[in-house]
C-alpha angles and dihedrals in degrees: 000000000000114000116239137180088227120082138168122191134164123209117197125192114171109302094342124085138180128203117212115204119182115190140165134204134043093274090070093072088076091058091051090053091053092047090051090051091056090071090066091211124181091209134011125213112203108207121195137167100208096261099093117105106254095235093051091048091049091050093053091044091053092051092051095045090054089062104037142345108295131200126193118228119186116198115239113266119251127199111255092235095059104032108117123219110262094215088199093302124133121266110251093221112113116245132206118261116272144073106311123228113188119204121177141035136331096305095052095044091048089068114096099259136166092215124030123190106184113199098194134045096245091059093043093053096041131022094016089063096047119108102230120198133260093025105095096193130022142173126219109196119188133184103211095191091056090050089052091051093050126106113292094233091059091047090049089052090052093050089062087066088054089050088053092054092047095048096044105031115014112023092166086081092060097098098047091043091051090053090049102048120092131167089241089067093205112145132158127244093262093054093049090048090054091051091050089053090052093054094042093050091048091052094044092053093053105037092047088075097023106043094164092052093229096121132034091346088071085083088074088071095047110156095359097115090053089045089056089054092050091048093049091049106034104016100127092050096054134081118234111289095013092106090058092046092052089047090058092048092048091051090053092048092051091050090051093049093049091047093231094128117093087213133001111280098176094094092057089049093049095043095055094043094046091051087052091053091243125143116279098178137036115267118262113270095025114160098244095184092053092046092050091050091049090049091052091052094045097049100057125152090018148313129252107235132181123241086191136343108300092006117097115212112253127190125175089352092301125119095192112082119201111236123193125221095254092059092048092049091050090052091050091050091049092051090050090055094052092095092071093039093050091051091050092047090051091050092048092048091051092050090048091051091050093050091047093051091048090051091049092053090050094048097051111099118241092249090055097053111110093022115125121245121204113193114209095218143004089262091059091080123192100282125139118294111266122226113279109279138167092220093253097080096264123114115266122245125227112339096342112137135179124254099261095078137336117217114208117248120211120244112176107296096339133077118228118207121190110196120195124201139165127053110344090347095292096154119062132193124184121209130181125211127190114254 
């Protein structure tokens, strides 16, 4: 299916439903105005949390004011070190009467609003897609090109929300997401739209049968309670999104220590977060005792853990596992020690790569030295060229090669390269390059 920066999704949970509309381009503002008018409000309340770009906030305010009287309500500021994670729940701050339009980040979009205009990826993938009671119908309207043009740190923070969905709900997307993530966190509008579709589809699949989010849909908040503890304790020392990343890693460490995981999942957590440039260890000097105490308070009455990627741990019909303070403190200490572990892992990986390359150089026959090898995928590696093979165990004819590496044959003054791809190298493509 062709990727597009335009997307329409519908999320249904019981009697409530939410329409997600992702658009790009200045012309789309007119559509937003028409969608706002459909609510036939007598008064609009424009709620913001101070993170929305001023020009975007002004544009939405003008569209609302053209349909009905509009008042602006700014949520009270909270210090970064004490602000709890919303987890998709409504902000407790009282709001003026009227039809609410939320514009901004996670705090603004966590307010029960008829229209939500998230201005960063974290809000678009999380609170903006949540069906807040008592609003029966809502619209989440996203400008993908504005998200793509936003600051890289905010995009990186939003990608942690995508990682959460992949780890807890749809692990089949782990390999393509790993290839996509980079520390630079620069992605075009079409890529961000595809990621929004992933998160919307994951939520729609769960809340359709669990509208109150007390059963399988709890996976959508995987790691968020621990992230709230990290944010409350270490907030000022962390980059945007790092508290959520550390919450995911703590959840994986707790599952490993309790032995509830069928296989260790921490490496998958660390790999995706490291590729994203997110924190994979607690900052130096962190108050571990204070963090452990905050984690104990945040995880009552229990913690959602993964028995495997995409499979929450369930015991006696309950998805929330009670965790005592000793286990949480052990997980915190383990995460604090990851700095040394990560450095050693990187050193070991470099040594392994060096030994592998030396072995490859030794194994290549003299008549193969200097011949070009074109791997058909990243997984092909740089190993020695295998004997010619069709992929079905029979010898290859002519210049057919297997998928691990395709040496160039010589044909006059041009080099011919036959590249195989697909299962067992079933699809072949021949390219010629000037000598």
